[in-house]
Structures are given as C-alpha cells and as structure tokens.
C-alpha positions, 0 to 999 in steps of 0.5 A: 726693543731691539735685538742683535742680528745673528749674522756677523758684521763685516768687522767680526767676519774680518777678525775671525778670518784673520784669526783663522789665518793666524791659527793655521800659520801657527799650525804650519809652524808647529808641524815644521817644528815637529818634523824638524825635531823628529828628523834631527833625532831620526836621521842617523837611524839604520833599520836594515841591520845593526848600527855600525855595519856601515850601511846607509842610514834609512832614517836620513831618507825618512827624515828628508821625506818627512820634510818633503811630504810636509811641504808638498802637502802644504803646496797642494792644500794652499793657493798662491793667492787666496781670496780675501774672505778666505780663512786660509793662508797663502802658499808662500806664508804657509810654506814659510811658516813650516820651513821656518819651524823646521829650521828653528828645530834643527838649529836649536838642536844643533847648537843648543842641544836638547834642554834636559839640563843646562849644567852638563851640555855636550849632547850631540844631535847633529854631528859633523859628518856626512850624514848630518851635513847631508840632512842639513844641506839637502833639507835647507836646499829643499825648503828653499826650492819649495819657497822659491817655487811658491814665490814664483807662483804667487807672483804669477797669480798676482800678475794675472790680475793685472793682465787684460783678456788679451794677455797684455798688461793694462796701462 
C-alpha cells in the first residue's frame, strides 16, 4: 500500500508560489485603491481652522503623504528581482499595482463620482481648482518617479547577473 508524501511536489510548490504572488499583488492593488479613495475625499480638508478662511488644506499634505508612505513602504518591503522560489512579487510589480489602484480610484471618483445613484449625478469630488489639480499632478508625478526608480533598480539587478566578477559583461 502506498501513501502520499507530506512534502509538496515541484508543481504544487510552483502553484502555491504563484498564488502567493498574485494574492500579494491584489493586496497592493487594494491598498492603492484605499489610499486613492481616502485621498480623494480628504485632500480638501482643513484641520487647523474653519473651512473658508483661506488656510492651507492640511488634507492635501496627508493625502499625498499617504500615497508616498504606501509607495515607500512597498519599496522597502520588496526586492528588485525576488528569488524564483519566493512568494513575494518584485518591486516594480508591487509598486505598479499600488500606483495603478491609486490611479483607478482617483480617475473613477473624478469622472464618474461616487456610485450612490445613477440618476442624479453631479457630485464633484475633485474640483477644477489648484487644490485638486495639485493632488492629481503631484500624486501622478510621485507615482511615476517611484515606478521609474523601481524600473532602474530592476534593470540594474538583472544586469548584475550578466556581469562577470571583474564587472565587465560576459561574452
């Protein structure tokens, strides 16, 4: 009588690794969506005084800081090129998922509005003024800068595999 071994086969291990990577990328996407939704509603908030006194919106700094914190955290938690057997996604993929989630949330709330009712639209979450434009432009520029830096780090890590011990390229 034969029994099944408790150790996973190579195929089962590869499937579980792939499922872990996909799950973590979905988690990064959901985190980006959450930061984008909260930032879209919070970017106009003023905590230091009454609304309408012309003060600087503290929510703008908090919203952009939330995006920067998410992207910095993912940069620190991921590697440019993870090991093949690791269940972690690469830095570029994780940052791309988080930044993509942020962009999806902001674009959805900018053009469609909150999905409360489809009959009476007209809710303005991101108005056409300097506060909302700063939130959009600085947020997109920051996400682009993080993605560019992750792309360069990924290229450097991949090129390091092809360099010999003397630092020159292999033939």
